[in-house]
DOFIRO-552978 format. One record per residue (C-alpha): residue in one letter; residue number from 1; x, y, z. Coordinates in steps of 0.1 Angstrom, whole numbers, m for minus. Each point is the difference from the previous one (the first is absolute). Layout:
# residues N
<pt rest="A" nr="NUM" x="X" y="Y" z="Z"/>
...
***
This chain:
# residues 121
<pt rest="X" nr="1" x="m2375" y="861" z="m1585"/>
<pt rest="X" nr="2" x="24" y="34" z="m2"/>
<pt rest="X" nr="3" x="30" y="m30" z="m14"/>
<pt rest="X" nr="4" x="m31" y="m7" z="m22"/>
<pt rest="X" nr="5" x="m4" y="33" z="m16"/>
<pt rest="X" nr="6" x="40" y="6" z="m1"/>
<pt rest="X" nr="7" x="10" y="m37" z="m19"/>
<pt rest="X" nr="8" x="m31" y="13" z="m24"/>
<pt rest="X" nr="9" x="9" y="30" z="m4"/>
<pt rest="X" nr="10" x="42" y="m12" z="m7"/>
<pt rest="X" nr="11" x="m6" y="m23" z="m24"/>
<pt rest="X" nr="12" x="m24" y="25" z="m20"/>
<pt rest="X" nr="13" x="29" y="31" z="m1"/>
<pt rest="X" nr="14" x="25" y="m35" z="m13"/>
<pt rest="X" nr="15" x="m32" y="m7" z="m28"/>
<pt rest="X" nr="16" x="3" y="34" z="m14"/>
<pt rest="X" nr="17" x="40" y="7" z="7"/>
<pt rest="X" nr="18" x="1" y="29" z="26"/>
<pt rest="X" nr="19" x="16" y="m21" z="23"/>
<pt rest="X" nr="20" x="30" y="m32" z="m1"/>
<pt rest="X" nr="21" x="4" y="m21" z="23"/>
<pt rest="X" nr="22" x="38" y="m6" z="10"/>
<pt rest="X" nr="23" x="6" y="m30" z="21"/>
<pt rest="X" nr="24" x="m20" y="8" z="28"/>
<pt rest="X" nr="25" x="m13" y="39" z="m3"/>
<pt rest="X" nr="26" x="m14" y="15" z="m26"/>
<pt rest="X" nr="27" x="14" y="24" z="m18"/>
<pt rest="X" nr="28" x="m8" y="32" z="m30"/>
<pt rest="X" nr="29" x="13" y="m13" z="m32"/>
<pt rest="X" nr="30" x="31" y="5" z="m19"/>
<pt rest="X" nr="31" x="14" y="21" z="41"/>
<pt rest="X" nr="32" x="31" y="m10" z="7"/>
<pt rest="X" nr="33" x="6" y="2" z="44"/>
<pt rest="X" nr="34" x="21" y="23" z="9"/>
<pt rest="X" nr="35" x="5" y="2" z="39"/>
<pt rest="X" nr="36" x="m2" y="m28" z="28"/>
<pt rest="X" nr="37" x="m18" y="12" z="28"/>
<pt rest="X" nr="38" x="17" y="m5" z="36"/>
<pt rest="X" nr="39" x="m18" y="m5" z="29"/>
<pt rest="X" nr="40" x="m15" y="22" z="25"/>
<pt rest="X" nr="41" x="m6" y="1" z="35"/>
<pt rest="X" nr="42" x="m40" y="m11" z="m13"/>
<pt rest="X" nr="43" x="9" y="m19" z="m26"/>
<pt rest="X" nr="44" x="31" y="m29" z="m1"/>
<pt rest="X" nr="45" x="m8" y="m26" z="m31"/>
<pt rest="X" nr="46" x="7" y="m32" z="0"/>
<pt rest="X" nr="47" x="20" y="m27" z="m30"/>
<pt rest="X" nr="48" x="m39" y="m3" z="m7"/>
<pt rest="X" nr="49" x="m10" y="37" z="m3"/>
<pt rest="X" nr="50" x="30" y="13" z="m15"/>
<pt rest="X" nr="51" x="m9" y="m4" z="m44"/>
<pt rest="X" nr="52" x="26" y="m18" z="m19"/>
<pt rest="X" nr="53" x="5" y="36" z="m18"/>
<pt rest="X" nr="54" x="14" y="14" z="28"/>
<pt rest="X" nr="55" x="23" y="m30" z="15"/>
<pt rest="X" nr="56" x="14" y="3" z="m37"/>
<pt rest="X" nr="57" x="3" y="32" z="m5"/>
<pt rest="X" nr="58" x="17" y="3" z="35"/>
<pt rest="X" nr="59" x="24" y="m26" z="m8"/>
<pt rest="X" nr="60" x="11" y="13" z="m29"/>
<pt rest="X" nr="61" x="5" y="39" z="15"/>
<pt rest="X" nr="62" x="23" y="m19" z="25"/>
<pt rest="X" nr="63" x="16" y="m22" z="m31"/>
<pt rest="X" nr="64" x="10" y="32" z="m17"/>
<pt rest="X" nr="65" x="14" y="16" z="32"/>
<pt rest="X" nr="66" x="18" y="m22" z="7"/>
<pt rest="X" nr="67" x="14" y="m23" z="m27"/>
<pt rest="X" nr="68" x="18" y="m32" z="9"/>
<pt rest="X" nr="69" x="m26" y="m8" z="27"/>
<pt rest="X" nr="70" x="0" y="m29" z="15"/>
<pt rest="X" nr="71" x="m32" y="m19" z="m2"/>
<pt rest="X" nr="72" x="m9" y="m1" z="37"/>
<pt rest="X" nr="73" x="15" y="41" z="12"/>
<pt rest="X" nr="74" x="m30" y="11" z="m36"/>
<pt rest="X" nr="75" x="m25" y="m21" z="23"/>
<pt rest="X" nr="76" x="13" y="8" z="32"/>
<pt rest="X" nr="77" x="0" y="40" z="m18"/>
<pt rest="X" nr="78" x="m36" y="m7" z="m13"/>
<pt rest="X" nr="79" x="m18" y="m13" z="31"/>
<pt rest="X" nr="80" x="13" y="30" z="20"/>
<pt rest="X" nr="81" x="m17" y="24" z="m24"/>
<pt rest="X" nr="82" x="m33" y="m18" z="6"/>
<pt rest="X" nr="83" x="8" y="4" z="41"/>
<pt rest="X" nr="84" x="6" y="m40" z="m1"/>
<pt rest="X" nr="85" x="29" y="0" z="32"/>
<pt rest="X" nr="86" x="5" y="m36" z="m6"/>
<pt rest="X" nr="87" x="2" y="m23" z="m35"/>
<pt rest="X" nr="88" x="m24" y="m33" z="12"/>
<pt rest="X" nr="89" x="m11" y="m23" z="m28"/>
<pt rest="X" nr="90" x="m33" y="15" z="m16"/>
<pt rest="X" nr="91" x="27" y="37" z="1"/>
<pt rest="X" nr="92" x="27" y="m21" z="m21"/>
<pt rest="X" nr="93" x="m22" y="m25" z="m25"/>
<pt rest="X" nr="94" x="m19" y="35" z="m9"/>
<pt rest="X" nr="95" x="36" y="21" z="m6"/>
<pt rest="X" nr="96" x="16" y="m34" z="m17"/>
<pt rest="X" nr="97" x="m27" y="m6" z="m21"/>
<pt rest="X" nr="98" x="m3" y="30" z="m14"/>
<pt rest="X" nr="99" x="42" y="m1" z="0"/>
<pt rest="X" nr="100" x="m6" y="m25" z="m19"/>
<pt rest="X" nr="101" x="m29" y="16" z="m29"/>
<pt rest="X" nr="102" x="23" y="32" z="m3"/>
<pt rest="X" nr="103" x="27" y="m20" z="m6"/>
<pt rest="X" nr="104" x="m16" y="m23" z="m28"/>
<pt rest="X" nr="105" x="m18" y="36" z="m10"/>
<pt rest="X" nr="106" x="34" y="10" z="m7"/>
<pt rest="X" nr="107" x="m6" y="31" z="22"/>
<pt rest="X" nr="108" x="25" y="m14" z="26"/>
<pt rest="X" nr="109" x="37" y="m15" z="m11"/>
<pt rest="X" nr="110" x="16" y="m28" z="29"/>
<pt rest="X" nr="111" x="35" y="m2" z="m5"/>
<pt rest="X" nr="112" x="23" y="m15" z="25"/>
<pt rest="X" nr="113" x="12" y="39" z="7"/>
<pt rest="X" nr="114" x="m40" y="0" z="14"/>
<pt rest="X" nr="115" x="m27" y="10" z="m14"/>
<pt rest="X" nr="116" x="m15" y="39" z="m25"/>
<pt rest="X" nr="117" x="m17" y="14" z="m22"/>
<pt rest="X" nr="118" x="m1" y="m10" z="m36"/>
<pt rest="X" nr="119" x="9" y="25" z="m26"/>
<pt rest="X" nr="120" x="m31" y="18" z="m8"/>
<pt rest="X" nr="121" x="m19" y="m10" z="27"/>
***
């Protein structure tokens, strides 16, 4: 019952253009994510619970801080940021997909020297 009301409210807000659906989350139109949330004592999220915009922001930031970072190190650092002690298959698959998407979108560049933020990103 409550879930139905929430779903109806979200559909109405989407139709009115007051919110947009980005991946698995809702946001304000034109809003750009500026930070990613780290885990707290009361809230540790699984990879599926972290919005793609937060994951990709962290991946871009790590690549920017260490230009030429190797893919495995990038995945490990992003996982560490979100409090995941190990890089399990689920985490690796999601973060690898995010890296591939960032490369395809032109946000990251991959070379023999590793990954780096594309100029102008």
